[in-house]
C-alpha positions in Angstrom: 21.0 -22.6 -11.4 18.3 -24.4 -14.1 16.6 -21.9 -16.7 13.7 -21.6 -15.0 15.1 -20.9 -11.8 16.8 -18.2 -13.5 13.3 -16.8 -14.7 12.4 -17.1 -11.3 14.4 -15.4 -9.8 14.7 -12.4 -12.6 11.5 -12.0 -12.5 11.6 -11.8 -8.6 14.2 -8.9 -9.3 12.0 -7.3 -12.1 8.5 -7.5 -11.0 7.7 -7.4 -7.3 7.3 -3.8 -7.3 5.2 -4.2 -10.0 2.8 -6.7 -8.0 3.1 -5.3 -4.9 1.6 -1.6 -6.4 -1.2 -3.1 -8.0 -2.1 -5.3 -5.4 -1.6 -2.1 -2.8 -3.6 0.6 -5.0 -6.2 -2.1 -5.0 -6.7 -2.9 -1.6 -5.0 0.0 0.2 -3.2 -3.1 2.7 0.1 -3.6 2.8 0.0 -6.4 4.4 -2.5 -7.9 2.0 -0.1 -6.6 -1.1 3.0 -8.3 0.4 1.8 -11.1 1.6 -0.3 -12.2 -2.1 3.1 -11.4 -3.6 5.1 -13.1 -1.7 2.2 -16.6 -2.3 2.5 -15.4 -6.0 5.9 -16.1 -6.3 5.5 -19.5 -4.6 3.1 -20.8 -6.6 5.4 -19.3 -9.5 7.9 -22.2 -8.1 5.8 -25.0 -8.3 4.1 -24.4 -11.7 6.8 -22.9 -13.4 9.5 -26.1 -13.7 5.9 -28.1 -14.4 4.2 -25.7 -16.6 7.2 -23.7 -17.9 8.0 -20.1 -17.7 4.7 -17.8 -19.1 5.3 -16.0 -21.7 4.3 -12.8 -19.8 5.3 -13.4 -16.5 4.9 -10.4 -14.9 1.2 -10.6 -15.8 1.0 -14.1 -14.4 2.1 -13.1 -11.0 -0.1 -9.6 -11.1 -3.4 -11.6 -12.0 -2.5 -15.0 -9.8 -1.3 -12.5 -6.8 -4.9 -10.9 -7.6 -7.0 -13.7 -7.0 -5.1 -14.9 -4.1 -5.8 -11.5 -2.4 -9.6 -11.6 -4.1 -10.4 -14.9 -2.4 -8.7 -13.9 1.2 -10.7 -10.5 1.0 -13.8 -12.9 0.4 -13.0 -14.8 3.5 -13.1 -12.3 5.8 -16.0 -10.5 6.2 -14.7 -7.3 8.1 -13.0 -7.0 4.9 -16.1 -7.1 2.4 -16.1 -3.3 2.1 -12.6 -3.7 0.5 -13.8 -6.7 -1.4 -16.3 -4.8 -3.1 -14.1 -1.6 -4.2 -11.2 -4.0 -5.2 -14.0 -5.5 -7.8 -14.9 -2.7 -8.7 -11.3 -1.1 -9.3 -10.0 -4.6 -11.2 -12.2 -3.6 -13.7 -11.2 -0.4 -14.2 -8.2 1.4 -15.7 -5.1 2.1 -13.8 -5.3 6.0 -13.3 -2.1 8.4 -15.0 0.2 9.6 -12.2 2.8 12.0 -12.3 5.2 8.7 -11.4 5.1 6.6 -14.5 7.8 4.3 -13.0 6.2 1.0 -10.4 8.7 1.3 -8.4 9.4 4.7 -8.2 5.5 5.0 -7.4 6.0 2.7 -4.7 8.8 4.4 -2.8 7.0 7.8 -3.3 3.8 6.1 -1.8 5.5 3.9 1.2 7.4 7.6 2.1 4.5 8.6 3.7 4.8 12.2 6.2 3.1 10.5 8.5 5.2 8.4 9.4 8.5 9.5 10.9 11.5 9.5 8.4 13.7 6.3 9.9 10.4 4.4 10.3 9.2 5.1 6.4 12.4 4.6 5.3 12.8 1.4 7.1 9.1 0.2 5.5 10.2 1.3 2.1 13.2 -0.3 2.1 11.7 -3.9 3.5 8.7 -3.1 1.1 10.3 -1.9 -2.2 14.3 -2.4 -1.9 13.8 -5.6 -1.5 16.6 -5.6 1.5 16.1 -8.5 4.2 16.0 -7.6 7.7 19.0 -8.2 8.7 20.4 -5.3 5.9 18.0 -2.6 7.0 19.3 -3.4 10.8 22.7 -3.3 9.6 22.2 0.3 7.3 20.6 1.6 10.7 22.8 0.2 13.0 20.2 -1.3 15.2 19.6 -4.9 16.6 17.6 -7.1 14.3 14.6 -7.6 16.4 14.3 -4.2 17.0 14.5 -3.4 13.5 11.5 -6.1 12.8 9.6 -4.5 15.1 10.0 -1.3 13.7 8.5 -2.0 10.4 5.8 -4.1 12.2 4.5 -1.3 13.8 4.4 0.9 10.8 2.4 -1.3 9.3 0.1 -1.7 11.7 0.1 2.5 12.2 -0.8 2.7 8.2 -3.6 0.6 9.5 -4.6 1.9 13.1 -4.7 5.1 11.8 -5.7 4.4 7.7 -3.6 6.4 6.5 -4.6 7.7 2.8 -2.6 4.7 0.5 -2.3 6.4 -2.6 0.0 7.8 -5.0 1.0 11.1 -4.4 0.3 13.7 -6.9 2.7 16.3 -8.1 2.5 18.6 -5.3 3.1 16.0 -2.8 6.4 14.8 -3.8 8.7 18.2 -1.7 7.1 16.2 1.4 8.0 12.6 0.5 11.0 13.5 -1.5 14.1 13.3 1.5 12.3 9.8 2.3 12.7 8.8 -1.0 16.1 10.2 -1.2 17.2 8.3 2.2 15.8 5.0 1.0 18.0 5.0 -2.2 21.2 5.7 -0.5 21.4 3.4 1.4 19.8 1.1 -1.4 22.8 2.2 -3.8 25.0 1.9 0.0 23.7 -2.0 0.7 25.2 -2.7 -3.0 28.5 -0.7 -2.9 29.6 -2.2 -0.1 26.9 -5.8 0.5 26.7 -6.2 4.7 25.5 -9.6 4.1 28.2 -12.6 3.8 26.6 -14.8 1.4 26.2 -12.6 -1.2 28.1 -10.9 -3.2 31.3 -8.4 -2.1 29.2 -5.5 -4.4 25.7 -5.9 -6.2 25.4 -3.8 -9.2 22.0 -5.0 -9.0 21.2 -2.5 -6.6 23.4 0.5 -7.6 22.6 0.4 -10.8 18.6 0.2 -9.9 19.4 3.0 -7.3 21.1 5.6 -10.3 18.2 5.2 -12.3 15.5 5.5 -9.9 17.2 8.8 -8.6 17.9 10.0 -12.4 13.9 9.5 -12.4 13.6 11.7 -9.3 15.5 13.8 -10.7 13.4 13.5 -14.2 10.1 14.7 -11.9 12.3 17.5 -9.3 15.0 18.9 -11.8 15.5 22.2 -9.6 16.0 20.1 -6.5 19.7 20.6 -5.0 19.6 17.4 -3.0 18.3 14.7 -5.8 21.2 16.6 -8.3 23.9 16.0 -5.3 22.4 12.4 -4.5 22.4 11.4 -8.2 25.7 13.1 -8.2 27.1 11.2 -5.7 25.3 7.7 -7.0 28.0 8.5 -9.9 31.3 9.3 -9.0 31.1 6.6 -6.7 29.9 4.3 -9.0 32.3 5.3 -11.1 35.1 3.5 -8.9 33.4 0.3 -8.6 35.2 -2.2 -10.9 38.2 -1.1 -9.5 37.4 -2.1 -6.2 37.7 -5.6 -5.6 40.9 -7.8 -6.8 41.7 -11.3 -6.1 38.7 -11.3 -3.6 39.7 -7.8 -1.0 38.6 -4.8 -1.3 41.0 -2.5 -2.4 41.3 0.8 -0.8 41.0 4.2 -2.6 44.4 5.4 -2.5 45.7 1.7 -3.4 42.9 1.5 -7.0 43.7 2.0 -10.5 42.6 4.8 -11.1 42.9 4.1 -15.1 39.8 1.6 -14.6 37.7 4.1 -13.6 34.8 5.2 -15.6 35.7 8.9 -16.6 32.3 8.9 -18.4 30.1 8.9 -14.9 33.1 11.0 -13.6 32.5 13.4 -16.4 28.8 13.6 -15.7 29.2 13.5 -11.8 31.5 16.3 -11.8 29.2 18.4 -14.3 26.8 17.4 -11.4 28.6 19.3 -9.1 29.7 22.1 -11.0 26.1 23.0 -12.1 25.1 23.0 -8.0 28.1 25.0 -7.2 26.9 27.4 -10.1 23.5 27.7 -8.4 24.3 29.6 -5.2 22.2 27.5 -3.3 23.4 26.3 -0.2 24.5 22.4 -0.4 22.4 19.8 1.2 24.6 17.1 3.1 24.0 15.0 -0.5 25.6 17.9 -2.5 28.2 18.3 0.1 29.5 14.4 -0.4 29.3 14.5 -4.0 31.6 17.6 -3.5 33.8 15.1 -1.6 33.9 12.6 -3.9 34.5 15.0 -7.1 37.8 15.9 -5.4 38.9 12.2 -5.0 38.0 11.3 -8.6 39.6 14.9 -9.8 42.8 13.2 -8.8 45.0 11.5 -11.1 47.4 10.2 -8.4 45.8 9.9 -4.2 49.0 11.9 -4.1 47.5 14.7 -6.0 44.2 14.5 -4.2 43.3 18.2 -2.5 43.0 16.7 1.3 42.5 20.5 2.7 39.7 21.0 0.1 38.1 17.7 1.5 38.2 18.6 5.1 36.9 22.1 4.7 34.0 20.2 2.7 33.9 18.0 5.5 33.7 20.8 8.2 30.7 22.2 6.4 29.2 18.5 6.2 29.5 18.3 10.4 27.8 21.7 10.7 25.1 20.2 8.5 25.5 16.5 10.3 27.7 16.0 13.1 26.8 12.6 13.7 29.5 10.3 14.8 30.0 8.9 11.2 31.1 11.8 9.5 32.9 12.6 12.0 34.3 9.6 11.9 35.1 9.7 8.1 36.0 12.9 8.5 39.1 12.2 10.4 40.6 10.3 7.7 41.1 14.0 6.0 43.1 14.9 9.2 45.3 12.0 9.4 46.2 13.0 6.1 47.0 16.4 7.1 48.1 16.9 10.7 49.1 13.1 11.3 47.5 9.8 12.7 47.6 11.0 16.3 45.6 14.0 16.1 43.1 11.9 14.0 42.9 9.0 16.5 42.5 11.5 19.3 39.4 12.9 17.2 37.9 9.4 16.4 38.4 7.8 20.4 35.7 8.1 22.4 33.2 8.0 19.1 29.8 5.9 20.5 30.2 3.6 17.3 31.7 0.4 19.3 29.5 -1.3 16.8 30.3 -0.5 13.8 33.4 -2.2 12.2 34.6 0.6 10.1 34.9 2.6 13.1 37.3 -0.2 14.4 39.0 -0.4 10.9 40.0 3.5 11.1 41.3 2.9 14.5 43.5 -0.1 13.3 44.8 1.5 10.7 46.1 5.3 12.9 47.3 2.8 15.3 49.6 0.7 12.7 50.4 4.1 11.4 51.8 4.5 14.9 53.6 1.9 15.3 51.3 0.6 18.1 51.1 -2.8 16.4 49.6 -4.8 19.6 46.5 -2.5 19.7 45.9 -2.2 16.0 46.1 -6.1 16.1 43.1 -6.0 19.1 41.1 -3.1 16.6 41.7 -5.2 13.3 40.0 -8.1 15.2 37.3 -6.1 16.4 36.9 -5.1 13.3 36.7 -8.6 11.6 34.3 -9.8 14.3 32.1 -7.1 12.8 32.8 -6.3 9.2 29.8 -9.0 7.2 31.2 -8.1 3.6 34.0 -11.0 2.7 36.0 -8.6 0.7 36.2 -6.1 3.3 36.9 -8.7 6.0 39.4 -10.7 3.0 41.6 -7.2 3.3 41.3 -6.5 7.1 42.8 -10.4 8.0 45.5 -9.7 5.3 46.3 -6.3 7.3 46.6 -8.1 10.7 48.5 -10.5 10.4 51.2 -8.4 8.3 51.4 -6.3 11.7 54.7 -7.0 12.8 55.0 -9.1 16.1 53.2 -11.8 15.6 
């Protein structure tokens, strides 16, 4: 990669949300914002190798995109009113908002409560998180075409109903924070276990950005227990990142080098969990997940894991979120306490045929029961569905180690 290519890639990562946020605010149209930002980056690909990288890439991209947008508005008579407004706004100082960070401001803006929660999350992941439609589709366990249509319909609804596209006030944040947390959680998950085989198995750029933005949300809403819970969950998960991949394979929690875990992140995460417990408030989903991770990271050796506590926390989580994935994860603790046969009986029949982790869990339980032929078939199914290259390598090795080939 040349220095110019590197500068463009870095600008895309750092400036995309800023450019989109600026255009969306000035023109009140997500389509214009996204399309003109894309055109500005396309021009940069052509111009920067010839003219050199500008001293301020972000400003260059914003100005270029703004000019392209103005040209488009002028060409479309039906947008004449918006053109006049844009000209006025272009000479008007940016307003002071409760949310200072451009990317976080755009997340809160896209998470409009008038949209269904799945729709606002999917739209925001595309517009702000930088995730592709296939990546978002995998996060929601739906087909790519269906997800593309969902995002298109969301944009159409915003336009048709003329939803006010403006940065929410501080008083509006509680009505939008649920969607915001869901967005940040999914961005973090995509970084922690990338679903695209063409990308790195673990994307630290995404996990770092998700943590940064969640810290900012916590600064805005320090009394919100779920914000604290999500931050704790991310920190305790991120603490294990460097031990997750070795020799091109994904390393399971019970086999990780715990000495390589980041103890500073673990200490911060534990402190957040303890503070939530001390609050006496009923915990939400993210707080319970953080508590489960606190139990795991508190054990210096896998044999010290308090599986009874893990199972009790999952029982509490199932009451809040009885989804098949939660029940699948709960079965891992069941297997440790009551054996693989009991756990297998609990997960068989879950509607997760298209989820690779379901088949991987079944394969492991069947292996432990000595049912090698069935285990091999389950591994084959998991391998066919997995997108993460490191995870696929691990599944292949485990399948090939089964007896009776």
